[in-house]
N, C-alpha and C positions, 0 to 999 in steps of 0.2 A: 352715048353711053354714062353719063353722069347722072346726066338724065333719067334715063331709064332704074338705075340704081333708088335715086331718090322718088323713085313714083313707086315702087315695088315697097320700097321702104313708109310712103304715106298707107297706098292700099291694105296693109298690114295693119298699122297703125289706128288704120280704122279700124276696121274689122275688126280690133280688140274693142276699141269705142264704142262700136255696137252690139257685140257678148257682154260687155260688162252690164251696157243699158237693157237688154236680155236679163242679166239674172239679179237687176233692180224691178225688175218688171214681176218679176215671179215672185222673189224674198221680200219686197219688200210688203208691208200691213196696210195703207187704205190708199185711195184712189190719189190723193194728194201727192203721194210721196212716190210712192211711184210714174205717175204721170209727172215729174219733173225728174224722174232717172232718168226716162225713155227720152222726154223732151231736150234736156242737156247733150246727155250723153248718144243714139241717134244721128242728132242734129250735123253733133262732133266729128262721129261716123262718117258721114255718109259724103259731111263735105269732105273729109279727106281721102276719103277713096277715091271719088271724083278728081279731086286737085290730084292724086295720084297718075289715074286716068288722064287727067290734063300732059301732066309731065313726059307722061310714056308714049304721047302720041305724041310731041311735037305743037310745029306750026303748022298745023293744017285746020281744016275745015271745020272737023270731027272737033278739032280740041276748043275753040270758040261756041259751036254748041252744042261743049259742055262748059266750058264756061257761062251761059244763058241760065243754064241748067244748077250749078250753080251758086248763085242768083237765084234763081230761085228756089232752093232748098233752103237761100242764109236767110230770107227776108219770110216765107210765110210758115214754117215748124216752128216756130217760135209762137207767131201769131195762131198756130194752129191750137198749141198748149194753152197760150195762154185763155183763147176761147173756151177752150176744152174745160177749166179750170175756174173756168167766169160760171158758165154754165153752170157745172157741180155749185157753185155758193151760191149762185141765184135759186137753184133746187131743193137747196136744205140741203147737205149731205156737209156733215160735218168733219171739222178732222179728227181724226183718232191719237189717243194721250196716250202715254201708256203712265200710271202714278209712280216717285220717287221710290217710295217709301215698302215697294215691294208690294202692295196691290193688287186689285184687279185693274185688270183697262178700261176703262173708261174715251167719252166719247167726251171731245172738245165743248166746256158749260160754254163760250165767249168772253166771256169774262179776261 
């Protein structure tokens, strides 16, 4: 009973974080900020959803399988996000910066 309540709360919290990551993907200006928003929030969101499913399922073979999936997501999502950002840097994609004096938007000069 209490496991189901905590499980449902974790699933709802995970869905919230994935929604926030999706909004960040749509609203943020460049690749690096979008990558950061989706990498952080979607990793946390999917981990909370899987953890909530483990709590709802109880101690079964299915929850053991979900635990392995949780560990896999924990290890691979940040690695994939880092690889994407590193590939963007290597290809020459520069971060976007906004001038502080209210002028035109500009690209990073690397200094």
